[in-house]
C-alpha positions as CSV (number, residue, x, y, z in Angstrom):
1,M,-5.6,-27.1,-1.4
2,L,-4.8,-24.6,-3.7
3,S,-7.7,-26.4,-6.7
4,E,-11.2,-26.3,-5.5
5,P,-12.1,-29.9,-4.3
6,R,-14.3,-32.0,-6.9
7,A,-16.8,-32.6,-4.2
8,G,-16.9,-29.2,-2.7
9,R,-18.2,-28.2,-6.4
10,L,-20.9,-31.2,-6.4
11,A,-22.5,-30.3,-2.9
12,A,-22.4,-27.0,-3.5
13,W,-24.2,-26.7,-7.0
14,G,-26.3,-29.6,-5.9
15,N,-27.8,-28.0,-3.1
16,A,-28.5,-24.6,-5.0
17,L,-30.4,-27.3,-7.5
18,I,-32.4,-29.0,-3.9
19,A,-32.8,-25.1,-3.0
20,H,-34.5,-24.4,-6.7
21,M,-32.0,-21.7,-6.8
22,V,-30.5,-22.8,-10.2
23,S,-31.4,-25.2,-12.8
24,P,-30.6,-28.8,-13.5
25,D,-28.4,-28.0,-16.8
26,D,-26.9,-25.0,-14.9
27,A,-25.5,-26.8,-12.1
28,A,-24.4,-29.7,-14.3
29,V,-22.3,-27.4,-16.1
30,A,-21.0,-25.5,-13.0
31,I,-20.1,-29.2,-11.1
32,V,-17.8,-30.4,-13.8
33,G,-15.4,-26.9,-14.6
34,E,-12.9,-27.6,-16.7
35,D,-13.6,-31.4,-16.9
36,A,-14.7,-33.0,-19.8
37,V,-17.4,-34.9,-18.5
38,H,-18.9,-36.7,-15.1
39,R,-21.1,-39.5,-14.6
40,V,-22.4,-41.4,-12.0
41,E,-22.1,-44.9,-11.2
42,G,-23.9,-47.4,-9.2
43,L,-27.1,-45.4,-8.7
44,P,-30.4,-47.0,-7.2
45,G,-32.6,-47.8,-10.4
46,E,-29.8,-47.4,-12.9
47,D,-27.9,-50.4,-14.6
48,G,-25.5,-48.1,-15.6
49,P,-23.5,-44.8,-15.6
50,V,-25.8,-41.8,-16.0
51,G,-25.2,-38.4,-16.7
52,L,-25.2,-35.6,-13.8
53,T,-28.6,-33.7,-14.6
54,L,-30.3,-37.2,-14.3
55,A,-28.4,-38.3,-11.3
56,L,-29.0,-35.4,-9.6
57,G,-33.1,-35.2,-10.0
58,R,-32.5,-39.2,-8.6
59,L,-30.9,-37.9,-5.5
60,R,-33.9,-35.8,-5.0
61,A,-36.4,-38.3,-6.0
62,L,-34.7,-40.2,-3.6
63,G,-34.8,-38.4,-0.6
64,A,-31.5,-36.1,-0.6
65,R,-32.4,-32.9,0.8
66,G,-28.9,-31.8,1.0
67,L,-25.3,-32.8,0.0
68,R,-22.5,-32.5,2.4
69,V,-18.7,-32.5,1.9
70,A,-16.1,-35.0,3.8
71,L,-12.3,-34.6,2.8
72,P,-10.7,-37.1,5.2
73,A,-6.7,-37.5,5.7
74,P,-5.0,-40.5,7.5
75,G,-6.1,-40.5,10.7
76,H,-8.5,-37.7,10.1
77,P,-12.3,-39.0,8.9
78,L,-13.0,-35.3,8.4
79,G,-16.8,-35.3,7.4
80,L,-17.4,-39.0,7.2
81,S,-19.9,-41.0,9.2
82,G,-19.2,-45.0,8.0
83,P,-19.5,-47.8,7.1
84,P,-15.8,-48.7,6.6
85,E,-16.6,-49.6,3.1
86,F,-17.7,-46.2,2.3
87,N,-14.5,-44.0,4.4
88,A,-12.1,-46.3,3.0
89,R,-12.9,-45.7,-0.7
90,A,-13.7,-41.6,0.4
91,L,-10.0,-41.8,2.0
92,E,-8.1,-42.7,-0.9
93,A,-9.6,-40.1,-2.8
94,E,-9.3,-38.0,0.0
95,E,-12.7,-36.4,-0.9
96,A,-16.8,-37.6,-1.0
97,V,-20.3,-36.3,-0.9
98,I,-22.4,-37.9,1.6
99,C,-26.5,-37.1,0.6
100,E,-28.3,-35.6,3.8
101,G,-31.5,-38.1,3.5
102,A,-30.8,-40.8,1.1
103,A,-28.2,-42.7,2.6
104,L,-26.0,-42.7,-0.3
105,G,-22.6,-41.3,-0.6
106,L,-20.6,-40.6,-4.1
107,V,-16.4,-40.7,-4.1
108,P,-14.9,-39.7,-7.2
109,E,-12.6,-41.5,-9.0
110,V,-10.7,-39.1,-12.0
111,Y,-9.2,-40.5,-14.9
112,E,-7.2,-38.5,-17.8
113,A,-7.6,-39.3,-21.8
114,G,-6.0,-38.1,-24.9
115,P,-2.6,-38.0,-26.5
116,E,0.0,-35.3,-24.3
117,G,-0.7,-32.0,-24.6
118,D,-4.5,-32.3,-25.1
119,V,-5.4,-34.6,-22.2
120,H,-8.7,-34.2,-20.9
121,V,-10.3,-35.2,-17.3
122,E,-13.3,-37.5,-16.9
123,V,-14.6,-38.1,-13.3
124,V,-16.8,-41.4,-12.5
125,W,-18.8,-40.4,-9.2
126,H,-19.5,-44.2,-7.6
127,C,-22.6,-44.3,-5.5
128,L,-22.3,-46.2,-2.2
129,P,-24.9,-46.9,0.5
130,V,-23.4,-44.3,3.9
131,R,-24.4,-44.9,7.1
132,E,-26.5,-41.5,8.7
133,A,-24.9,-40.2,11.1
134,P,-23.4,-36.9,12.1
135,P,-20.7,-36.4,10.0
136,A,-16.6,-36.6,11.9
137,D,-15.4,-33.2,13.1
138,V,-17.2,-30.7,11.3
139,P,-17.2,-27.3,13.2
140,S,-19.5,-24.5,12.7
141,L,-18.6,-21.7,10.5
142,G,-18.4,-19.6,13.8
143,E,-15.4,-21.8,14.9
144,A,-13.9,-22.5,11.3
145,E,-13.5,-18.9,11.2
146,R,-11.5,-18.3,14.6
147,E,-9.5,-21.7,14.0
148,L,-8.5,-20.4,10.7
149,A,-7.4,-17.0,11.5
150,E,-5.2,-18.6,14.9
151,A,-3.7,-21.0,13.0
152,L,-2.6,-18.5,9.9
153,R,-1.3,-16.3,12.5
154,D,0.8,-18.8,14.3
155,A,1.7,-20.5,11.2
156,T,2.9,-17.5,9.4
157,E,5.4,-16.7,12.5
158,T,7.0,-20.2,12.8
159,L,7.8,-20.3,8.5
160,T,9.0,-16.8,9.0
161,R,11.4,-17.7,11.7
162,L,12.3,-20.4,9.9
163,D,12.8,-18.6,6.9
164,V,10.7,-20.9,5.0
165,A,7.7,-18.5,4.1
166,G,6.8,-18.5,0.1
167,S,9.2,-16.4,-2.4
168,G,10.9,-16.6,-5.4
169,P,9.7,-16.9,-9.0
170,V,8.2,-20.3,-8.1
171,A,6.0,-19.0,-5.0
172,E,4.7,-15.3,-7.2
173,A,3.7,-17.4,-10.0
174,A,1.5,-19.3,-7.4
175,V,0.0,-16.4,-5.9
176,A,-0.8,-14.6,-9.5
177,A,-2.7,-17.6,-10.6
178,Y,-4.6,-17.8,-6.9
179,R,-5.1,-14.2,-7.8
180,A,-6.4,-14.6,-11.3
181,R,-9.0,-17.3,-9.8
182,A,-10.1,-15.0,-7.5
183,E,-10.7,-12.6,-9.4
184,R,-12.1,-14.8,-12.5
185,G,-15.1,-15.8,-10.0
186,R,-15.6,-14.4,-7.1
187,E,-18.7,-16.8,-6.9
188,V,-16.3,-19.3,-4.8
189,L,-20.0,-21.3,-3.3
190,A,-23.1,-21.5,-5.4
191,P,-26.4,-19.3,-4.8
192,G,-28.1,-19.6,-1.5
193,Y,-25.0,-19.8,0.7
194,P,-24.9,-17.0,3.2
195,P,-21.8,-14.6,3.3
196,R,-20.2,-15.7,6.2
197,A,-19.4,-19.5,4.6
198,V,-18.1,-17.5,1.6
199,R,-15.8,-15.9,3.8
200,V,-14.4,-18.7,5.5
201,L,-14.2,-21.0,2.5
202,E,-12.2,-17.5,0.9
203,L,-9.9,-17.7,4.3
204,A,-9.5,-21.6,4.1
205,Q,-8.3,-21.5,0.4
206,R,-5.6,-18.5,1.3
207,V,-4.4,-20.9,4.1
208,G,-4.2,-23.7,1.9
209,M,-1.9,-21.8,-0.7
210,L,0.1,-20.8,2.3
211,V,0.5,-24.8,3.3
212,S,1.7,-25.8,-0.4
213,L,3.9,-22.8,-1.2
214,A,5.6,-23.9,2.4
215,S,5.6,-27.1,1.9
216,G,6.8,-27.2,-1.8
217,N,9.5,-24.5,-1.3
218,G,12.4,-26.7,-0.3
219,H,14.6,-26.3,3.1
220,G,14.6,-22.5,2.7
221,G,16.3,-21.7,6.0
222,A,15.5,-24.9,8.1
223,V,18.6,-26.5,7.5
224,S,18.8,-28.5,10.7
225,A,16.8,-31.6,11.6
226,S,14.9,-30.3,14.2
227,E,13.9,-26.9,12.3
228,M,12.5,-29.0,8.9
229,A,10.4,-31.0,11.9
230,A,8.9,-27.2,13.4
231,R,8.5,-26.9,10.1
232,G,6.2,-30.0,9.8
233,D,4.4,-29.5,13.3
234,A,3.8,-26.1,12.0
235,L,1.8,-27.0,8.8
236,R,0.3,-30.1,9.8
237,P,-2.4,-28.5,12.3
238,V,-2.3,-25.7,9.5
239,E,-4.0,-28.2,6.8
240,R,-6.1,-29.7,8.7
241,V,-7.9,-26.6,10.2
242,A,-7.6,-25.5,6.4
243,R,-9.9,-28.5,5.4
244,R,-12.0,-28.6,8.5
245,A,-13.4,-25.0,7.3
246,Q,-13.4,-25.9,3.8
247,V,-16.2,-28.9,4.6
248,A,-17.8,-26.2,7.5
249,A,-18.4,-23.7,4.6
250,Y,-19.8,-26.4,2.1
251,N,-22.5,-28.1,4.7
252,S,-23.2,-25.0,6.0
253,V,-26.3,-24.6,4.3
254,V,-27.5,-28.3,4.7
255,V,-26.6,-27.2,8.4
256,E,-28.7,-24.0,8.6
257,R,-32.1,-26.3,7.0
258,G,-31.1,-28.8,9.4
259,T,-32.0,-26.4,12.2
260,R,-35.3,-24.3,10.6
């Protein structure tokens, strides 16, 4: 949860490109981020993998009028609409992008290459058919914002009572890294997104940080099996709410365009 999903970057900057707010090259650079290269495989009309710039242009030509994010987890097909084959690939990757209007979806496969200390990341997006249907369990921005505030309050109370709130050098380093990342780029979404979407995504990232810190902070004061179970019970719905909010934020411009 601490890191931005690649599907989020692809959808956000792809949507900005579709809205003519950024150039194809700028969108491709933003999507790749700190990775070495991204390619798209299985694109209709192409015999092999192609670069992002060509792929985004081809998707627009095929009818894509927006890109939606899916962040599924076991038992929670968040943002997916089928068919089962695509859903299974997306669930394995824990993320996917759905092309609104083109009946196509993209699932990332990540490769690491290079010697130790100089490892670079390559990403291949597999383009597959999808079912054109409403995505599963995606809230509105307003719903997501309310859910996040409630989940953060409830989880903080429970974790504080169990003495497992993030603390110590590891937690402090994680918080510092999050703040540095936030200061480095306040543009958490691409041009064209409403301020509320930015606010919801930032809050979802903070909630996700809490979940990550609490999950990785040992047993804390939860010395009994019942207390450890209580911590898990507190974290699971928070993680689910944070994922739902991320999807709502990334998909907000597509939803807005559809209601005009």
